[in-house]
C-alpha positions, 0 to 999 in steps of 0.5 A: 726113740730117734724118730721122736727126737727129730720129730716136728712135735718134739721140736715145736714143744722144745722151742715153745717151752723155752720161749712160750710163743709160736715158732716159725717154719724156718726156725723149725728147719734150723733146729732140725738141721742143728740136731741132725748135724750134732748127731752126724758129728757124733757118729763121725767122731766115733767112727774116726776113733774106731779107725784110729784104734785099728791103726794103733793096734796094727803097730807091730810090738806094742799094739794099742798104747793110748790107754797106757799113755792116758793112765801115765798122764793121770799118774803124772798129774797126781804126783805133781799135786802131791809134790805141791802139797808137800811143798806148801806144808814145808813152807808153812811156818811152825807155830811157836808154843805159848811159852816160847812166845812169852820168852820172846816178848819179855 
């Protein structure tokens, strides 16, 4: 599958379907280079994350707390949203009944 993604036929078909014209050799090389760079960048990011996780796990007492921190941030955002909703509900004026409105306008 990976060979198909970087294959010449794949690049040619992908570009031709977008532009409906022939593609030059230089353009093919640029596209292939960009695909390879994306692939290598993804692998490097995954490798760095793995390395960071091992480093966090070596912490003596708590080990890997990143998932906990992420969850706390999510909870904090939800609490803020709830507070904002409550404030907007309180700020809205209560609707007066029709009978009260009649009395006010008389």
